[in-house]
N, C-alpha and C positions, 0 to 999 in steps of 0.2 A: 177555276170554280170558286166561288168565293163563300165562306165558311165562315158563320157567328157563331164563337164558344161562349156560353151562357156556365158561369160558376159564382158563386158566391164569394168577397171580400176573401174569408178565411182560404182557399181555394187558389187564389192568386198564383201561386209559386209550382200549381198542377196543372192551371191553365195555360202558364207561361210553357209548359214542357210539349202540353200536347198542342199548341199551335206550332210549335217548332217543329212536330213531327209532320204535322199535318202540309207546313210549307216544305219540307223537304221532299214528300208524296207531288209535291207540285200542284195543291192549292192553295190561295191567298187566306189564309184562318186571321177570321176578324176577331183580336182579343181587345173588348171594351178597354179596358186601361190602359193598351200601348196608344190608342187613340184619341185622348182627351188630354188637352190643358188646361190648365188653372183657368178658371172664370168659364168656361165652357159649357154650356147648356148640357148635361151628362143625360137627363131624360130624353133631347132632341137630338142628341147624338145616336143612343143606341138605338132607336124607334129608327131614324136612319138607316142604320148598320144593320140594323134588322130586315128594312124593307128592298136594303139593297142586295143582301146573302141572299144562295143559293140554296141551301143549305142550314143546320144550325145544330151544332152537338151541345146537348148540355150534362154539365159534369156534376151530375144527382149524388152529391153526398150529404149527410146529415147536415151538414154546413147549407147545404145550397137549398134544401127541404123546409130550413126555418128561415129563409131570405125571401123576403116577400119582394125583390127584384127581381130575383131567379123565376119566382113564379109569376111575376108580370109577363116577362117575357117569352115563357112557355104557354101564355094564355095567348 
């Protein structure tokens, strides 16, 4: 199962740990920061990852609540 992990940039270390735990359980965790190369269209890549994912984990931290990107991903 593909799982998209939504988080704020400030929570990237936590997101990496969550993704690693999901992978250990046999899930395909999509950590957006790990799937982008310099010059990539970030919005298009995130949109594609969201469409391809079967589940979504939102790391709802104070930084995420203040992140317009996380709020867009939730929408």
